[in-house]
C-alpha positions in Angstrom: -6.9 -13.3 18.2 -3.8 -12.8 16.0 -2.9 -16.5 16.2 -6.4 -17.4 15.0 -6.0 -15.1 12.0 -2.6 -16.5 11.1 -4.0 -20.1 11.3 -6.9 -19.2 9.0 -4.7 -17.4 6.5 -2.3 -20.4 6.5 -5.2 -22.7 6.0 -6.5 -20.7 3.1 -3.1 -20.5 1.4 -2.7 -24.2 2.0 -6.0 -25.0 0.2 -5.1 -22.8 -2.7 -1.7 -24.4 -3.1 -3.1 -27.9 -2.7 -5.7 -27.3 -5.4 -3.1 -25.9 -7.7 -0.8 -28.8 -6.8 -3.4 -31.3 -7.7 -4.3 -29.6 -10.9 -0.7 -29.3 -12.0 0.4 -32.5 -10.3 3.2 -30.5 -8.7 4.9 -32.1 -5.7 6.4 -28.7 -4.8 3.0 -27.1 -4.3 1.7 -30.1 -2.4 4.7 -30.0 -0.1 4.0 -26.2 0.4 0.5 -27.1 1.3 1.8 -29.6 3.9 4.0 -27.0 5.5 1.2 -24.5 5.6 -1.1 -27.0 7.3 1.4 -27.9 10.0 0.5 -25.0 12.4 -3.2 -25.8 12.2 -2.5 -29.5 12.7 -0.3 -28.8 15.7 -2.9 -26.5 17.3 -5.6 -29.2 16.9 -3.6 -31.8 18.7 -4.6 -30.3 22.0 -8.3 -30.6 21.3 -10.2 -32.9 23.5 -13.0 -33.8 21.1 -13.5 -35.0 17.6 -11.4 -32.1 16.2 -8.3 -33.9 17.5 -8.5 -36.2 14.5 -8.2 -33.3 12.1 -4.6 -32.9 13.4 -3.7 -35.7 10.9 -4.9 -33.5 8.0 -1.4 -32.4 7.0 -0.7 -36.0 6.1 -2.9 -35.7 3.0 -0.8 -33.2 1.1 2.4 -34.9 2.3 1.3 -38.2 0.8 0.2 -36.5 -2.4 3.6 -34.7 -2.7 5.3 -38.1 -2.5 3.0 -39.6 -5.1 3.6 -36.6 -7.5 7.3 -36.7 -6.8 7.7 -40.3 -7.9 5.3 -39.9 -10.8 7.2 -36.9 -12.1 10.3 -38.9 -13.1 12.6 -36.7 -11.1 13.1 -39.2 -8.4 16.6 -40.6 -7.8 15.3 -44.2 -8.1 14.3 -43.7 -11.8 17.5 -41.8 -12.6 19.7 -44.6 -11.3 17.9 -47.0 -13.6 18.7 -45.0 -16.7 
């Protein structure tokens, strides 16, 4: 029961941080969303039905964090070129 509550709270905070990250194009908030979705993704890997495919859900904020990071101009690749 407690684990379910923790997973739902983590999922809710993940959605909030993902929406804020997309609106602000913040790679830090998108990465926070990734880490908050990891417990839910891990718990869904044991499912023996279609829900098993939702275990890949944490990949979405992780990819967005990478995109926002490289667009922000703070990447080391852009700084080396200056």
